C-alpha positions in Angstrom: 32.8 71.1 230.8 30.9 68.2 229.3 28.0 68.9 231.5 27.9 72.5 230.3 28.0 71.4 226.7 25.2 69.0 227.2 23.2 71.7 228.8 23.9 74.2 225.9 23.1 71.7 223.1 19.3 71.8 223.5 19.4 75.6 223.7 21.4 75.8 220.5 19.1 73.5 218.7 16.1 75.5 219.9 17.6 78.8 218.6 18.5 77.2 215.3 15.0 76.0 214.8 13.6 79.4 215.6 15.9 81.1 213.1 15.0 78.6 210.3 11.3 79.1 211.2 11.7 82.9 210.9 13.3 82.6 207.5 10.6 80.3 206.3 8.0 82.6 207.7 9.4 85.6 205.7 9.5 83.7 202.5 6.0 82.2 202.9 4.4 85.5 203.9 5.7 87.5 201.0 2.9 86.2 198.7 0.5 86.6 201.6 1.5 90.2 202.0 0.8 90.8 198.3 -2.6 89.2 198.6 -3.4 91.4 201.6 -2.3 94.6 199.7 -4.4 93.7 196.7 -7.4 93.0 198.9 -7.0 96.2 200.7 -6.7 98.2 197.5 -9.9 96.5 196.2 -11.7 97.3 199.5 -10.6 101.0 199.4 -11.5 101.4 195.7 -14.8 103.4 195.5 -15.5 103.2 199.2 -15.0 107.0 199.7 -18.3 107.8 198.0 -20.3 105.2 200.0 -23.1 106.5 202.3 -22.6 110.0 200.8 -25.8 111.8 199.7 -25.8 112.3 195.9 -26.9 115.8 194.8 -29.6 115.9 192.1 -28.7 117.3 188.7 -30.8 120.4 189.5 -29.1 121.0 192.9 -27.2 124.2 193.6 -23.4 124.7 193.8 -23.1 124.2 197.5 -24.7 120.7 197.3 -22.2 119.7 194.7 -19.3 121.1 196.6 -20.5 119.4 199.8 -20.4 116.1 197.9 -16.9 116.8 196.5 -15.6 117.5 200.0 -17.3 114.4 201.4 -15.6 112.0 199.0 -12.2 113.7 199.1 -9.5 111.4 200.5 -7.5 114.5 201.4 -10.2 116.0 203.6 -10.8 112.5 205.1 -7.1 112.4 206.1 -7.3 115.9 207.7 -10.4 114.9 209.6 -8.5 111.9 211.0 -5.8 114.3 212.0 -8.4 116.3 213.9 -9.4 113.2 215.8 -5.7 112.5 216.6 -5.3 116.1 217.8 -8.3 115.7 220.2 -6.7 112.6 221.7 -3.6 114.8 222.2 -5.5 117.0 224.5 -6.5 114.1 226.8 -2.9 112.9 226.7 -1.6 116.4 227.8 -4.2 116.7 230.4 -3.3 113.4 232.0 0.0 114.9 233.3 -2.1 117.1 235.7 -4.0 114.1 237.1 -2.9 111.8 239.9 -0.4 109.2 238.7 -1.0 105.7 240.2 1.6 103.0 239.9 1.2 99.4 241.3 3.7 96.6 241.1 3.9 93.0 242.3 6.7 90.5 242.6 6.4 86.8 243.1 9.4 84.6 243.9 11.6 83.5 246.7 13.3 85.3 249.6 15.8 84.6 252.3 15.8 86.3 255.6 19.5 85.3 256.0 21.4 84.8 252.8 24.1 82.8 254.7 21.9 80.0 255.7 18.5 78.4 255.1 16.5 77.7 251.9 14.6 80.1 249.8 11.0 80.7 250.9 8.2 81.5 248.5 6.6 84.9 248.8 5.0 87.8 247.0 5.2 91.6 247.5 2.8 94.3 246.4 3.5 98.1 246.2 1.3 101.0 245.4 2.4 104.6 244.8 0.3 107.7 244.1 1.8 111.0 243.0 0.4 114.4 242.0 2.3 117.1 240.1 2.5 120.3 242.0 4.9 122.4 240.0 7.1 122.0 236.9 7.7 125.5 235.7 4.5 125.6 233.7 5.5 122.7 231.5 2.4 120.6 231.9 0.1 123.6 231.5 1.9 124.7 228.4 1.7 121.2 227.0 -2.1 121.2 227.5 -2.3 124.6 225.8 -0.1 123.4 222.9 -2.4 120.4 222.5 -5.4 122.6 222.3 -3.7 124.8 219.7 -2.8 121.7 217.7 -6.4 120.8 217.5 -7.4 124.3 216.5 -4.6 124.2 213.9 -5.7 120.9 212.6 -9.3 122.2 212.3 -8.1 125.3 210.5 -5.9 123.3 208.2 -9.0 121.3 207.3 -10.9 124.5 206.6 -8.1 125.8 204.4 -8.1 122.6 202.4 -11.9 122.7 202.2 -11.8 126.2 200.9 -9.1 125.3 198.3 -10.8 122.1 197.2 -14.2 123.7 197.0 -12.8 126.5 194.8 -11.1 124.0 192.5 -14.2 121.8 192.3 -16.4 124.8 191.6 -14.0 126.0 188.9 -14.1 122.5 187.4 -17.9 122.6 187.4 -18.0 126.1 185.9 -15.4 125.1 183.3 -17.4 122.0 182.3 -20.5 124.0 181.8 -18.6 126.6 179.7 -16.9 123.9 177.6 -20.2 122.2 177.0 -21.9 125.5 176.0 -18.9 126.6 173.8 -19.0 123.3 171.9 -22.8 123.5 171.3 -22.6 127.1 170.3 -19.7 126.8 167.9 -21.2 123.7 166.3 -24.5 125.6 165.8 -22.6 128.5 164.4 -20.7 126.3 162.0 -23.9 124.8 160.7 -25.5 128.3 160.5 -22.6 129.8 158.5 -22.2 127.1 155.9 -25.1 128.3 153.6 -23.6 131.8 153.5 -20.1 130.4 152.7 -21.6 128.3 149.9 -23.3 131.3 148.5 -20.1 133.3 148.6 -18.3 130.5 146.7 -21.0 130.6 144.0 -20.6 134.4 143.8 -16.9 134.0 143.4 -17.3 131.5 140.6 -19.7 134.0 138.9 -17.2 136.8 139.3 -19.4 138.8 141.6 -16.7 139.0 144.3 -12.9 139.0 144.1 -11.0 135.7 144.5 -8.9 137.2 147.2 -12.0 137.9 149.2 -13.1 134.3 148.9 -9.7 133.2 150.2 -10.1 135.4 153.2 -13.5 133.9 153.9 -12.2 130.3 153.5 -9.5 131.2 156.0 -12.2 132.3 158.5 -14.1 129.1 157.9 -11.0 127.1 158.7 -10.7 129.1 161.9 -14.3 128.0 162.8 -13.4 124.4 162.0 -10.3 124.7 164.3 -12.5 126.3 167.0 -14.8 123.3 166.8 -12.0 120.9 167.3 -10.5 123.0 170.1 -14.0 123.1 171.8 -14.2 119.3 171.6 -10.7 119.0 173.2 -11.5 121.6 175.9 -14.7 119.7 176.7 -12.9 116.4 177.1 -10.3 118.0 179.3 -13.0 119.7 181.4 -14.8 116.4 181.8 -11.6 114.8 183.1 -11.0 117.7 185.5 -14.6 117.5 186.7 -14.3 113.8 187.5 -11.3 114.5 189.8 -13.6 116.2 192.2 -17.0 114.6 191.5 -16.2 111.1 190.3 -18.9 109.7 188.1 -21.5 112.2 189.4 -23.5 113.7 186.5 -22.8 117.3 185.8 -25.2 120.0 187.2 -27.9 121.3 184.9 -27.7 124.6 186.7 -25.0 127.3 186.4 -22.4 127.2 189.1 -22.9 130.5 190.8 -22.3 131.8 194.3 -25.3 132.1 196.6 -26.4 135.7 197.1 -25.1 135.8 200.7 -21.7 134.6 199.6 -21.5 137.1 196.8 -22.3 140.0 199.0 -19.6 139.1 201.5 -17.1 138.4 198.7 -17.7 141.7 197.1 -17.9 143.8 200.3 -15.8 142.2 203.1 -12.1 142.1 202.2 -10.9 141.9 205.8 -7.7 139.8 205.8 -8.5 138.7 209.3 -11.2 136.4 208.0 -8.8 134.6 205.7 -8.1 130.9 206.8 -4.5 131.2 205.8 -4.0 134.1 208.1 -5.7 132.3 211.0 -3.6 129.2 210.4 -0.3 131.2 210.4 -1.4 133.0 213.6 -2.1 129.7 215.3 1.4 128.5 214.3 2.9 131.5 216.0 1.0 130.9 219.2 1.9 127.2 219.1 5.5 128.1 218.7 5.2 130.4 221.8 3.8 127.5 223.8 6.6 125.2 222.6 9.1 127.9 223.8 7.4 127.9 227.2 7.7 124.1 227.4 11.4 124.4 226.6 11.9 127.0 229.4 10.1 124.9 231.9 12.8 122.2 231.7 15.1 124.6 233.6 12.7 124.6 236.6 12.6 122.1 239.4 9.8 119.5 239.5 7.7 119.2 242.7 5.3 116.3 243.3 3.3 115.1 246.2 3.8 111.4 246.7 2.3 108.7 248.9 2.9 104.9 248.7 2.7 101.7 250.5 4.5 98.3 250.1 4.2 94.9 251.5 7.4 92.7 251.7 7.6 89.1 250.6 8.3 88.0 254.1 4.8 87.8 255.8 6.6 88.3 259.1 7.7 91.8 258.2 5.4 94.8 258.6 3.7 96.8 255.8 5.6 100.0 255.0 4.1 103.3 253.9 5.5 106.8 253.1 4.1 110.2 252.1 5.7 113.5 251.3 6.8 116.0 248.8 9.5 115.2 246.2 11.6 117.9 244.6 13.8 116.9 241.7 16.1 119.1 239.6 18.4 118.1 236.8 21.8 119.6 237.4 23.4 118.7 234.1 22.1 117.2 230.8 25.1 117.8 228.5 23.4 121.0 227.0 20.3 119.3 225.8 17.9 121.8 227.5 19.8 124.8 226.2 19.8 123.4 222.7 16.1 122.7 222.8 15.5 126.2 224.1 17.5 127.7 221.3 15.6 125.7 218.7 12.2 126.7 220.2 13.3 130.4 220.0 14.2 129.9 216.3 11.0 128.1 215.6 9.0 131.0 217.1 10.9 133.5 215.0 10.4 131.4 211.9 6.7 131.1 212.5 6.4 134.9 213.2 8.2 135.8 209.9 6.1 133.3 208.0 2.9 134.8 209.4 4.0 138.3 208.5 4.6 137.1 204.9 1.2 135.3 204.7 -0.6 138.4 206.1 1.1 140.6 203.5 0.4 138.2 200.7 -3.2 137.8 201.7 -3.8 141.5 201.7 -2.3 141.8 198.3 -4.3 138.8 197.0 -7.6 140.2 198.3 -6.9 143.6 196.8 -5.9 142.0 193.5 -9.0 139.8 193.5 -11.2 142.8 194.2 -9.7 144.8 191.4 -9.9 141.8 189.1 -13.6 141.3 189.8 -14.2 145.0 189.1 -12.3 144.9 185.8 -13.9 141.7 184.5 -17.4 143.0 185.5 -16.7 146.2 183.5 -15.5 144.3 180.5 -18.6 142.1 180.7 -20.9 145.1 181.0 -19.3 146.9 178.0 -19.4 143.7 175.9 -23.1 143.2 176.7 -23.7 146.9 175.9 -22.0 146.4 172.5 -23.8 143.2 171.6 -27.2 144.8 170.7 -25.4 147.2 168.4 -23.8 144.4 166.4 -27.0 142.4 166.4 -28.8 145.5 164.9 -26.0 145.8 162.3 -26.5 142.1 161.3 -30.3 142.6 161.0 -29.8 145.7 158.9 -27.3 143.9 156.6 -29.7 140.9 156.3 -32.6 143.2 155.3 -30.5 145.2 152.9 -29.6 142.0 150.9 -33.2 142.0 149.6 -32.9 145.6 148.4 -29.4 145.2 147.0 -27.9 147.7 149.4 -25.7 145.1 151.0 -24.1 141.8 149.9 -23.8 138.4 151.4 -20.2 139.2 152.4 -21.3 142.0 154.7 -23.8 139.6 156.4 -21.0 137.0 156.7 -18.7 139.4 158.4 -21.5 140.7 160.7 -22.3 137.2 161.9 -18.6 136.5 162.7 -18.4 139.7 164.8 -21.6 138.8 166.7 -20.3 135.3 167.3 -16.9 136.6 168.5 -18.5 139.0 170.9 -20.9 136.5 172.3 -18.0 134.1 172.9 -16.2 136.9 174.8 -19.3 137.6 176.9 -19.5 133.9 177.8 -15.9 133.8 178.8 -16.0 137.0 180.8 -19.1 135.7 182.6 -17.2 132.6 183.6 -14.1 134.5 184.5 -16.2 136.7 186.8 -17.6 133.6 188.5 -14.1 132.2 189.0 -12.8 135.4 190.4 -15.7 135.6 192.9 -15.0 131.9 193.8 -11.3 132.8 194.5 -12.4 135.7 196.7 -14.9 133.5 198.6 -12.2 130.9 199.2 -9.7 133.6 200.3 -12.2 134.8 202.9 -13.0 131.3 204.1 -16.7 131.4 203.0 -16.7 127.7 202.0 -16.0 126.6 205.5 -18.8 128.7 207.1 
């Protein structure tokens, strides 16, 4: 017993030292981990836009959207998922290739365990096998891996379409906000002389006091509009920076290229929609997963050949070759449960695809109708504008002859300003609707 204790004592001390060392390691590395995290965050900060070509301020929409996609962490993550999916194909294909296993043992052996000492020796074995049949499991795994790659690529395109639309809308909104602020400030400066003249006329008794109160109310509305335009511009700048960072805003209007617009306005086939393609791929992938689950109920047949050398050099080298058939008789219900889940997943994917197809059809029809409605409103507003401009010119000319007063000119200017603002907004809403249609049809991923 004493000899055993003496033997265990060094071992206990060694384990104790290791435990103490581990505890000290955890404490000492806590600060080191924090430093590593901080360094990593610093390295990641701003690296997404490195080596990305910057579009010029006069570049078109697609150049700006290409930049937004290039610096997007979300798209970079999806690209990495595509690379991972490609590796999954190689992994699945490996099951159909010959499997080679080698092993070696070094140690001692005894020809007769009852007598003699251990002799030193080494053994080497090599085994080669080739899958012949497994109920289609390996083939289905390969097909599933290829589908996962297609699904990963489609998911990336869906994200690119969505992000491109959001970025384009942010660019359009910024241009509109900038234009709105400039126009309302110019109108505020333009209208002030007329308002001052109306105040003088009110003090002279030429117009009723209640009329001046109404005009002052309209002037306050203009002041409020200026503040709202400033706030909208600040918000638009922040939204723009989410997609383009510190990139200067475009000096050109964000409009769809002609080829995009023609497709967006004419081709409403729901089959082109990325969301529909993605849902269809999920259904097909679920079918392959079901085939994999079913293959577990089939026997597995492999061709095998191998050779082994014993540790005893006096013994002969052995070799074997043949066909191995294996079948699992019982697994506690695991295969049946897995098959049931695969069937449920397929049904779930099918129902989800039906819902997406229906929603996509409705969305495309709604977008088409929305584009037509906005275009008609815009057309009628532009048709009405020259009429109001003529009325303003007539009112301004009639002031000199006494046939009109300054109040009429003031009201005419307000009407022209309101209609011009409606035209600007309808123009932007039309662009946004076309962008939504282009995204729904997957045009940003072409």
